[in-house]
C-alpha positions in Angstrom: -72.2 151.5 -4.0 -73.6 149.1 -6.5 -71.6 147.7 -9.4 -73.5 149.8 -11.9 -72.8 153.0 -9.9 -69.1 152.1 -9.8 -69.1 151.5 -13.6 -70.8 154.8 -14.2 -68.3 156.6 -12.1 -65.4 154.9 -13.9 -66.8 155.7 -17.3 -67.3 159.4 -16.3 -63.8 159.6 -14.9 -62.3 158.2 -18.1 -64.2 160.6 -20.3 -63.2 163.6 -18.1 -59.5 162.6 -17.9 -59.5 161.8 -21.6 -60.8 165.2 -22.4 -58.3 166.9 -20.2 -55.4 164.9 -21.7 -56.6 165.8 -25.2 -56.8 169.5 -24.3 -53.4 169.5 -22.7 -51.8 167.6 -25.6 -53.5 170.0 -28.1 -52.2 173.0 -26.2 -48.6 171.6 -26.1 -48.6 170.8 -29.8 -50.1 174.3 -30.7 -47.4 176.0 -28.5 -44.6 174.0 -30.0 -45.5 174.9 -33.5 -45.0 178.6 -33.0 
């Protein structure tokens, strides 16, 4: 893989994991407020 392909993969992974972490955190906060 070229450097740019690796960079694109890393950026995509960070966005995906960031979204998952945000969703999980939001769900935990929402559940704990009940």
